[in-house]
N, C-alpha and C positions, 0 to 999 in steps of 0.2 A: 700728855695723858691728865684728864681732870681727877679730882678728888674721887668723883663718885664712881670713874673707873676703876680707881684702885680698892674700892671697897670689896672685900671677898663676901660673895653672896651668902645669906643666910637663909633664902627661901627660893626656890624654884618654884614658878607659877606657869602651870600648864594650860595651854587652851586645851578644849577637848576634840572638835570634829577638826579632822585632818592633821591633828598632832598624836593624838592618843587612839582614835580608832578613826579609820577612812571610811567615814561617813558623808562627805561632802557629796559625792557623784551621785549616791543614791538618794541623799534626801533634795537634792536640786533637780533631779530628774521628775521626780513627784511634784515639787513645787512647780517647775516649769508645765507640767502637764495639768495642774489644777489651774494655773493662770489661763491656760487654753481653754477649759471648760468654761470660764468667765468671759471670753471673746477677748482675752490678750493673747496675741500669739507672739509670746517671746522667745527667742531660740535660747538652748541650752549654754551656749556660747555668751551669750550676753546674761543669762541667769547669773552663770559662774561670775562674770565680770563685774556684776553691780551686787551681789548680794551674800557672797560668801564672805563670813565672818561679822555679817551683821545681824541685830537681834532682830526679833518680829518687830517690835515697835517701830524701829528704825526701817524696817523694808517697808511695812505698810504706810509710814509717811511718805516714802519715798516713790513707791507705786501709784498712791493716790494722786502724788503732785505731778510725777511726770506723765503719767496716763490719762489722768483726768476721769478717773473712777473711783467709786467706792466700795471696797471690798465686801462683798455680802455679808451677813451674819453668819457665824459658823464657818468661816473660809479657812481658819488655823486650825479648829478643830478636824476638819476635814483631812487637812494636810498632814497634820499628826498622825491622825489614825493611818492615813494611807503610808505614811514613812515608817510605821511603827511595823506595819505589816511587811513592808520589804525588808524592813532591819531583822525581823526574826529567822530569816532565812539565808540573808547575804552579808551581814554586817560582821566585820571583822578589827581585830585590833591591828595598828600600824605594826608590822614584823620590827621584833627588836625592843619595842617600847615598853613590853613588861619586865624585861630584865634591866632596862636603863631605871625604872620606876622603883625596882626592890632593891636595886642597889645604891640607890643615894643615901648617903648620910644625912645631908642636911635636910630642913624643913622643906615639904611639898604642899602643893593645894593644887585645884581646879578653879579657873574663872573662864567661863564660858557664855556666850549669848543663848544657849540653849535654855528652856526652862527646867525648873528643878527636877521635875517627874520625869523630863526627860533625860537629864543626864544622870540620873539612878537607873533607869531601865536601860540606857545604851551602855553605861559603864558596866552594868551587872550582867550584860549580854556577854560580854567580850571578858569578864573575871577581873574587871579594875577598880570595881566601887571601894571594896573592902581595902586598897591599897592607898586611899585618899579620904574615904569617909571619915570624920564629918566635915573636911574642909574641901568641900566642894560648892563653888558660888556662882551663882548665875546672875546675869545681866536683869532680871527679874527683880532684884534686891536694890537697884539701883535706879536712880532717875534716868540717867543717859545709858546707852549701850556703846559697843566699840563704834568708831573709833575714839569716842570720848574716854578719857581716861578714870571715870568713876568706878568702874568694876574693880581695875587694876588697885587702885587706891584703896578700895573697900575690901578687898583681900589682903593687903599689905595691912591696913588697920585691925582687921579679925584675927591675921597671923602673928601680930604684935611685932612687927619687922619695918622699918623703914623702906621708903621706897627705893633709897640709894644702897639697900643691901637685898634687892630682890632682883631676880633673873627670870625673864620670861620667855616662854618658847611658843612661837607662834608661826602659823601657814599663812595669814592672810594679810591684805594691805591694811584694811581696817584694825588689825589686831597690832601690829607692828607701829602704826599711828598712835593707836591708845597707849601702849606701852610707853613709847617716846614722850607723847604727852604727861604722862604720869611720872616722867624723869625716872625711868628704869632702864636696866641693861635689856636687850632684848636678841635673842638669836632666831633665825628662822629656819623651817623645815618646809622642804617643797618635795618631800617624799609619798604624798598619798595620790591617789589616782586621779583627783581633779586638775594637779598642778600642772602645767604643760610647759614647754620648752622654755626657758629664759626665766623661770619664774625666782629660781635663786636671786639672779640679779635685780629683779622687780624689788624684792624684798629688801635687799641691800641698799639700793636707791631710797627706799622710804624710812631707813635707818637702823635696819639690824645690822649689828657689830659684824656677821656674818650669814650664812645661810648654807643648809646642806639637803643634799637629795636623798642620803642614806642616813639610816636611825644609829647606825655604828659609828659614823663621822660625826654626828651630833652627839652623841654618847661622850665621846672621846673629847670633844670641844669644852662639855658642860663638866666633865671632871677636870681638865687643865685650868678652868676658871676657878672652880672650887677648891684646888690645890692651895 
């Protein structure tokens, strides 16, 4: 066991979509629909596989590179407006996550690929904004989104906690890769509605110490590490 792994974490960094809120399926349904409107017939499975956990900037680069198109002006504004409309009636917190967040004695923050306004709105809708604010960090605040380590390193700096004392909770491959690139410990969560069979094993293979389909099991693992 390395010295890093022996450090008792002083900060828990939560991803938002797919860890705190069950939003990925909702948002990526809209994303696939809007891509279809500009002539890109991208299946829902493909959208989930390629873009979960990635920032808008990273997704734009990948779409324009892979499909040889330029996204039209206002594309992301249209996506965001449609997503918010769907969130108003369908967005829910991951079952059990509120109890986990409230019970943590260590410092905690959010580090997400979503924009600042989106984070405030979504976390507010499910009653989690006040549990984290003002320590909610967006990839819009750094040069590169996940899977680059920039956002997690930024959160570490802002929270005045060294990377070796950070524990990241992630649901995506991009997020796990980002945490590992930041030299942070990371646990995977595969209990959101977009996570298919075998997702826990995928996250482990990417470098998560372990991965869980149930929030109660994840909470127990976090408490064991923090003890």
